[in-house]
N, C-alpha and C positions, 0 to 999 in steps of 0.2 A: 799433565794433570795440574790444574790450578787450584790452589787453596784460597778460598775466600775468607777474609777476615770478618768475624762477627763483631759488630759494634754493640758493646754492652751498655745498658742504660747507666746514666750517672748515679752514683750512690746517693742516698738520702743525706742531706747535710748533717743531720743528727748522728748518723752512723760514722760520717767522716770525723766529726768532733770526738765521738766515743773512741774511735780507733787511734786518734792522736793522743788522747788521754791515756789509753792503754799502752801506747808505745813509749810513754815516759818511764815505765818500769822495766828494768833489765830482766827481771824474772818473767814478766809477761812476754817480752820479746823472745827470750829463750824458749819458753813453753810454746809460743806460736811457731817458731822454727822447727821444734821437735815434732809437734803435731802435724805440721805441713809435710815434713819428710816422712813421718811414720804412716801417713795416709796416702802415700804415693806408690806407684808400681816400682820405682827405683828401690824402695825399701824392701819390697818382696823379692826383687831380683838379687839384691845384696844378700838377703838371708838365704836364698837358695844356694848361692855361690859359697857363702861362708859355711853353711851346714854341710854341703857336699864335700868341701875341702876337709872339714873337721872329721867327718865320718869316714872318708875314704883314705885320707893321707896322714892325718895327725895322730889319731888314737885307734888302737885295735878294738877297744871296748868303750865307745864314746857315750853309751846310753846314760849312765849315772850322772856324769858331768853335764852332758847335753840337756838332760831333764832339768837339772838345777838351773842352768843358764836360761833355758826357755821359760821356766817358771818365774824366775826373777824378772825377765824381760816382760812377761805377761803382766806382772804386778805393776811395773812402771808404766807400761803402755796403757793399761786400764786407767791409771791415774791421769795420764795425758788425755785420754778420751773424755774423762769427766771434766777436766779443765776446758777442753774444747766445747763440751756441752754447756758448761757454765758461761763461756764466752758467747755462745749462740743465744742462750737465755738472756744475757745482758743486752745483746743487740735487739732481741724481740721486745724487751722491756723498754728500751730507748724508743723504738718505733711506736710502741703502744702509748707511751707517755706523750710523744709528739702528736700522735693521732688524737688523743684525748684533748689536748690543748686546741687542736683544730676543730674538733666537735664542739667544744665549749665556745669558741669564737664564732662558729657558724650559728649556734643557738642564740648568742647575743645579737648577731646581725639579723637573724630572723625576727627576733623580738622587736628590734628597732624598725624593721620593715613593716611589721604589723602595726606598730604605733604610728608610723607615717601613713599607712593605708587608712587607719582610723581618722587621722587628722584630715587627710584628703577627702574622705567621705563626709566628715563634718563640714568642711569648707564648701564642698559641692552642694550640700543641703542648704547652707546659708546663702550661697550665690543664687541658687534656684528660688529660695524664698524671697530674696531681695528683688530678683528679676520679676517674679510674679507680682510682688507688691508694687514695683515701679511701673510696670506696664499695665497694671490693672487687669491682668489676666486671671484674677482669682476665680472668676466665674468660668474660665475656659477649662475644658476637661484636661485631665492629666494625659500626657502622651501615652498612647497605646490603649486608651479606653474609647469606646464608641460614643459618638456625639448623639445626644438625645434632643429632639426638638423641644423648644420651650413652650409651655402651655399658656402663656400670657397673651 
């Protein structure tokens, strides 16, 4: 059985910069490690093993202490879940800010293109007017209109 590696797309440069800034703080690195581990199956397996050992081998009546430990752990883990959600929100905000900058740049470029198009249209009209005046084709019909015989 062969396992094929999946090539992930390169992360957005703004996210790379944000991750580098986040890694500057020891607290953020610790929180990232804890949330990474707490969100893994290894965390689940570890808890199954620890709770089984505790309930079967260590205490005859583990329920009061076990309830206390599990409650405290739930409080801390919910805090790390919120930290992880805040981190995800920060990533989304960074991407939204970068996208907004891109939209504003595109709008500016579109306005410049419209200005250039207007200038080209004005120049085209000038060239046509000069060509008509120079060739004396003022009496010639405009392109696309049917010729009418003169009545002179």
